[in-house]
C-alpha positions in Angstrom: 0.0 0.0 0.0 1.5 3.4 -1.0 1.6 6.4 1.1 -1.0 8.2 -1.1 -3.5 5.4 -0.8 -3.0 5.3 3.0 -3.7 9.0 3.2 -6.8 8.9 1.0 -10.0 9.8 2.8 -12.7 7.1 3.2 -15.8 7.1 1.1 -19.4 6.5 2.3 -21.5 4.8 -0.3 -25.3 5.5 -0.3 -26.9 2.1 -0.8 -30.4 3.5 -0.9 -31.6 2.4 2.5 -34.4 4.4 3.9 -33.6 6.5 6.9 -35.7 6.2 10.1 -37.1 9.6 11.0 -39.7 8.4 13.6 -39.7 8.8 17.3 -37.2 7.0 19.5 -39.3 5.0 22.0 -36.4 4.3 24.3 -36.3 1.9 27.2 -40.1 1.7 27.9 -40.8 1.0 24.3 -38.2 -1.8 24.1 -39.6 -3.5 27.3 -43.1 -3.3 25.9 -42.0 -4.8 22.6 -40.1 -7.5 24.2 -43.0 -8.3 26.5 -45.5 -8.5 23.6 -43.2 -10.6 21.5 -42.6 -13.0 24.4 -46.3 -13.3 25.2 -47.0 -14.2 21.5 -44.1 -16.7 21.5 -45.5 -18.4 24.6 -48.6 -19.4 22.5 -46.7 -20.0 19.3 -48.1 -16.9 17.6 -46.0 -15.7 14.7 -44.3 -19.1 14.4 -45.1 -22.3 12.4 -47.9 -24.7 13.1 -45.6 -27.0 15.2 -45.0 -24.2 17.7 -48.7 -23.9 18.3 -49.4 -27.6 19.1 -48.6 -27.6 22.8 -50.4 -24.3 23.6 -53.6 -25.3 21.7 -53.7 -28.8 23.2 -53.1 -27.5 26.7 -55.8 -24.9 26.3 -58.3 -27.4 25.0 -57.6 -29.9 27.7 -57.9 -27.5 30.6 -61.0 -25.9 29.3 -62.8 -29.1 28.4 -64.2 -29.8 31.9 -65.7 -26.3 32.1 -67.3 -26.6 28.6 -68.7 -30.1 29.5 -70.1 -28.6 32.7 -71.7 -25.7 30.9 -73.4 -28.0 28.3 -74.5 -30.5 31.0 -76.0 -27.8 33.2 -77.8 -26.2 30.2 -79.4 -29.5 29.2 -80.2 -30.5 32.8 -81.0 -27.3 34.8 -81.6 -29.4 38.0 -78.1 -30.7 38.0 -75.7 -29.1 40.4 -72.9 -27.2 38.6 -69.2 -27.4 39.4 -68.4 -24.6 41.9 -64.9 -25.7 43.1 -63.1 -22.8 41.4 -60.1 -22.9 43.7 -59.5 -26.7 43.0 -60.8 -26.8 39.5 -59.6 -30.2 38.1 -56.4 -29.9 40.1 -54.9 -33.1 38.7 -55.6 -32.1 35.1 -54.4 -28.6 35.9 -51.1 -29.9 37.3 -50.5 -32.1 34.3 -51.3 -29.3 31.8 -49.3 -26.7 33.5 -46.3 -29.1 33.9 -46.3 -29.7 30.1 -47.0 -26.1 29.2 -44.2 -24.6 31.4 -41.7 -27.3 30.4 -42.4 -26.8 26.7 -42.9 -23.0 26.5 -40.4 -21.6 29.0 -37.4 -22.6 26.9 -39.2 -21.0 23.9 -38.8 -17.7 25.6 -35.2 -17.8 26.8 -33.3 -20.8 25.6 -33.4 -19.8 21.9 -31.9 -16.4 22.6 -29.1 -17.9 24.7 -28.3 -20.4 22.0 -28.4 -17.9 19.2 -26.2 -15.4 21.2 -28.5 -12.5 20.4 -28.4 -11.1 24.0 -25.6 -8.6 23.1 -27.9 -7.2 20.5 -30.6 -6.6 23.1 -28.1 -5.0 25.5 -26.7 -2.8 22.8 -30.0 -0.9 23.1 -30.8 1.5 26.0 -32.1 -1.1 28.4 -30.7 -2.3 31.8 -29.4 -5.8 32.5 -32.6 -6.9 34.4 -35.1 -5.4 31.8 -34.8 -8.5 29.6 -35.6 -11.1 32.3 -38.2 -8.8 33.7 -40.1 -8.6 30.4 -39.8 -12.3 29.9 -41.1 -13.1 33.3 -44.0 -10.7 33.0 -44.9 -12.2 29.6 -44.7 -15.8 30.8 -46.7 -15.0 33.9 -49.4 -13.5 31.8 -49.4 -16.6 29.5 -49.7 -18.9 32.5 -52.4 -16.7 34.0 -54.5 -16.9 30.8 -54.2 -20.7 30.7 -55.3 -21.0 34.3 -57.9 -18.3 34.6 -59.8 -18.6 31.3 -61.3 -22.1 32.2 -62.5 -20.6 35.4 -64.2 -17.8 33.5 -65.8 -20.3 31.2 -67.0 -22.3 34.1 -68.3 -19.2 35.8 -70.3 -18.1 32.7 -71.7 -21.5 32.2 -72.9 -21.6 35.8 -74.4 -18.1 35.6 -76.4 -19.1 32.6 -78.1 -21.7 34.7 -78.3 -19.6 37.9 -81.8 -19.2 39.3 -81.6 -15.7 40.7 -79.5 -12.9 42.1 -78.5 -14.9 45.2 -77.1 -17.7 43.0 -75.2 -15.2 40.9 -73.6 -13.7 44.0 -72.8 -17.2 45.3 -71.0 -18.0 42.1 -69.1 -14.7 42.1 -68.1 -15.1 45.7 -66.7 -18.6 44.9 -64.9 -17.4 41.7 -62.8 -14.6 43.3 -60.7 -17.0 45.5 -60.3 -19.3 42.6 -58.9 -16.4 40.5 -56.5 -15.6 43.4 -55.3 -19.2 43.5 -54.8 -19.2 39.8 -52.6 -16.0 40.1 -50.4 -17.8 42.7 -50.0 -20.7 40.2 -49.0 -18.4 37.4 -46.5 -16.3 39.4 -44.7 -19.3 40.9 -44.6 -21.7 38.0 -43.5 -19.0 35.5 -40.6 -18.0 37.8 -39.4 -21.6 38.3 -39.8 -22.5 34.6 -37.8 -19.5 33.3 -35.1 -19.9 36.0 -34.5 -23.5 35.0 -34.8 -22.8 31.2 -32.2 -20.0 31.5 -29.5 -22.4 32.6 -29.0 -23.8 29.1 -29.3 -22.7 25.5 -30.5 -26.1 24.4 -34.2 -26.3 24.4 -34.4 -30.1 24.7 -32.2 -30.0 27.8 -34.2 -27.1 29.3 -37.6 -28.9 28.7 -36.3 -32.1 30.2 -34.8 -30.3 33.3 -38.1 -28.5 34.0 -40.3 -31.6 33.4 -38.1 -33.8 35.6 -38.0 -31.3 38.4 -41.8 -30.8 38.5 -42.7 -34.4 37.9 -40.2 -36.0 40.4 -41.0 -33.6 43.2 -44.7 -34.0 42.6 -44.5 -37.9 42.7 -42.2 -37.8 45.7 -44.5 -35.5 47.7 -47.5 -37.8 46.9 -45.6 -40.9 47.9 -44.4 -39.5 51.2 -47.9 -38.2 52.0 -49.5 -41.6 51.4 -46.8 -43.4 53.4 -47.2 -41.1 56.4 -51.0 -41.3 56.1 -51.2 -45.2 56.0 -48.6 -45.5 58.7 -50.7 -43.4 61.0 -53.8 -45.6 60.8 -57.4 -44.7 59.6 -57.0 -40.9 59.7 -58.8 -39.0 56.9 -56.1 -37.6 54.6 -58.1 -34.4 54.1 -59.3 -34.0 57.6 -57.9 -31.7 60.3 -56.6 -34.8 62.1 -54.0 -35.8 59.5 -50.6 -36.5 61.2 -47.8 -34.0 61.0 -45.8 -36.5 58.9 -48.5 -36.4 56.2 -48.8 -32.6 56.2 -45.1 -31.7 55.7 -44.1 -33.7 52.6 -46.1 -31.3 50.5 -43.3 -28.8 51.0 -41.2 -30.7 48.4 -43.2 -29.9 45.3 -44.3 -26.5 43.9 -47.7 -28.0 43.1 -48.3 -29.2 46.6 -46.9 -26.0 48.1 -49.5 -24.1 46.1 -52.3 -26.3 47.4 -50.9 -25.9 51.0 -51.0 -22.1 50.6 -54.5 -22.3 49.2 -55.7 -24.3 52.3 -53.7 -22.1 54.6 -55.4 -19.0 53.2 -58.9 -20.4 53.9 -59.6 -22.9 51.1 -61.9 -25.7 52.3 -62.2 -27.9 49.2 -60.1 -31.1 49.4 -56.8 -31.0 47.5 -53.9 -33.3 46.8 -52.5 -33.0 50.3 -54.0 -32.9 53.8 -55.0 -29.6 55.3 -51.7 -28.3 56.7 -53.3 -26.9 59.8 -50.7 -25.4 62.1 -48.0 -26.0 59.4 -49.7 -23.7 57.0 -47.2 -20.9 57.6 -44.5 -23.2 56.5 -46.2 -23.5 53.1 -46.4 -19.7 52.9 -42.7 -19.4 53.6 -41.8 -22.1 51.1 -43.9 -20.4 48.4 -41.9 -17.1 49.1 -38.6 -19.0 49.2 -39.3 -20.8 45.9 -40.4 -17.5 44.3 -37.4 -15.6 45.7 -34.8 -18.2 44.7 -36.2 -18.5 41.2 -36.4 -14.8 40.5 -33.0 -14.2 42.2 -31.4 -17.0 40.1 -32.9 -15.5 37.0 -31.5 -12.1 37.8 -28.1 -13.4 38.6 -28.1 -15.5 35.4 -28.8 -12.6 33.2 -26.4 -10.3 35.0 -23.7 -12.8 34.2 -24.8 -13.4 30.6 -25.2 -9.7 30.0 -21.8 -8.9 31.3 -20.1 -11.6 29.0 
C-alpha cells in the first residue's frame, strides 16, 4: 500500500436504504415490545404450526371440563354445577401446567441464549434486568391466561343456569378466591420455569430439566404423604386430624406447596395434600422461598450473561 493510498479519505456509499425519522421510544418501548413478542411466543403466535401444538392442546384440555359442565347444566338445569373454582380439576391442571411450562419456558429464553443475540438486546438503551423482567411478566401472563380462562368459562356456564341474584352472587363469591389461587400458580410456575430454562441454551435440555423437576418432586410428595397417612392408621387424609408427617411432605413440590398455601389462606375444598393446619405458615414461607430463589437466580443468570 502506497503512502498516497493510505492517506486517501474514506468514502461513504449511499446504498439506498431508507432512513428512520420516527420517534425513538427508548427503554419503555423496548420493554413493551419484548413483553409483547414473548407473550406471543408463549402461544406460538408468529411461528409455524408446530410451535402452536402444545399451547392449543393445553388450552383445549384445561377448558374441556368447564365446557362439558356448561353443556350439561344447560341441558339439565336441575343438575348441580361445578363450583370448586379454587381446586378446578387440580390433577388435570397440574399435568397441563407441567407440560406447558416445560415446553414453552425454553421457547422464551433458551433460543436467545443459543443464538447469542443477547448482546444485540443489551446494545439498546435497556438495563441488565429489563430482559428477564419482560420475559417473566410475559410468561406469567401466559400462564395466567391458561389457568384463569377455564374458570371464567366455568363461571359463565354456571351463571347461565343460575336461578336468581343470590345464585349469581354465590358463584361470584366462589370465583374470586379461585382467581386468586390461579394467580399464585402463574406467578410461581413462570418463575421456576424461566429460571431453569435460562440455565442452558439447548431447548431439549431445558424442557427435560423442567419436566423432571416438576414431575419427580410431585410424585415424591404424593408418595411421602401416602406413606405417612397409611402409617398413622385410619386418619382421613383431608381432615384436620392428619398426622404431621402427612402434612409436611407437600413442601417438596411446587404444586403441593401451592395447594398448601390455598388451604392455609382459607380454602376448604379437598386437595392433593391434607390440610396443613398449624403447618400452613411453612407452606407460605416455602412459596416465598421458591419464588425468591427463582427470581433471584434469573436475575443473577442474566447479569452474568449480559456482562459476558
